[in-house]
N, C-alpha and C positions, 0 to 999 in steps of 0.2 A: 550775181544773181540773187545772193542772199542779203537781205535787209540787215543793218547794224543790230536791230533788235529783234532778229528772227528767234522764234521759239521752236525748239526741236523736241518732239514728243516721241520718246523711244518706247518700242514694244516690250523691253526687258527692264526698264528703269520705273521707279515710282514717281519720279519728280521730272519735271520738264526741265531743258537745258535752255538757258537764254543767252543769245548773243552770237554774232557772227563767228567769232574765233573758236568757241567750243563745238558749234554746229559744224563748221568746215572740218575740224580736227576729228570729229566722231565720223563724218562722211568719208575721211580719208581711212579711217580704221575699217569701216565697212568695206571699202574697196580692197583692204588687205585680206579681209575674212571671207567674202563672198568668192565663190567659184563658179564659173559658168553663168555668171549673171545676165539675165536679158529682160527687157521689158516685153511683155506680150499683149498688153492693151492699154489704151488711154481712153478715159472718160472725162468730158470736161462740161462744165455749165455754159449756158449761152452767152454770159458776159465776159469768159475767159479768164475768170479770177480764181477759179477752183478747178482743179484737176485731180484726178485719181489714176494713178499709174500702177497697173498690176505687174508684178515681176515674179520670176522664178530664179533660183540659185540653189548651189550647194554651199556648204560650209567647210572652211579648210580645217582639217583635223577631225572631221566628222565624217568618215567614208560612208557613203550610201544615205546620208541624211540631206533630203531636199525640202526646201520651203518654197511656199507661195506666200507673196506679201503685197501690200499695197501702200504706195507712198501717196499721202493726201497733201497737196501742195495748196496753199492759199496766197496769192499775190496781193500786194498791198496797192496803194493808190500810185506809188512810184514804178509799179510793174516789177517789184522785187519780192522774193519769197519772204513773206512774213510768219508763216507757220508751215511746218514742216512735220507731219505725223505719219509714224510707220506702224503697221499692223503686220503680223506674221502668223502663219500656221504651218504645220501642226504643232502641238506643244513640244513634242521631241525636237522639232526644228528651232522653236523659240528657245529653248533649254541649251541647245548646242550654240546657238547664236549668243546667247548671254555669257556662256562659258568662254567663248572664243573673244568676245569683245571685252569681257572683264578681265582677261589675261594680258590685254594691252592697254588697260585703263590709264597706268601711269605714263605711258607713252603718248596717249591721247591728251592728257593733261599739259605735258610737256609742249606737244605741238601747239595746243590752244594758246599757251603763253607766248610761244614764238610768233604765233599768226596775230595775236593781239598787239604785238610790238611792231610786227609789219604793217598791220592796217593803220595803226596810230602813225607811223612815218609816211605812209602814202597819203594820210589825210593832212598832213602837215601839222600834227599835234605835237 
């Protein structure tokens, strides 16, 4: 579903992450951090290329902290996700998310390197 050149825009980082391996690794990390994650609403444009997915979740290691967020997805001409932007609220939830994701950033980088190798093999590079 992710384009090779997907751009991931994090709610807690100042720079976008570019590429399928790092984006996939970040999303894996998010799955480890979110508790009771669920989408509660989808909003789509008429051409089907842009979607807003509203979600709710708790944060592992932050009892009682709940966030509401939105995943903004833009699909490219090939029908793959070319841009994935996330926003969350409230600030206390964003801070807890930042702390939880930061604690596993080394693991995320390692997974991204492993995924880059796997994707290269799959493409025959």
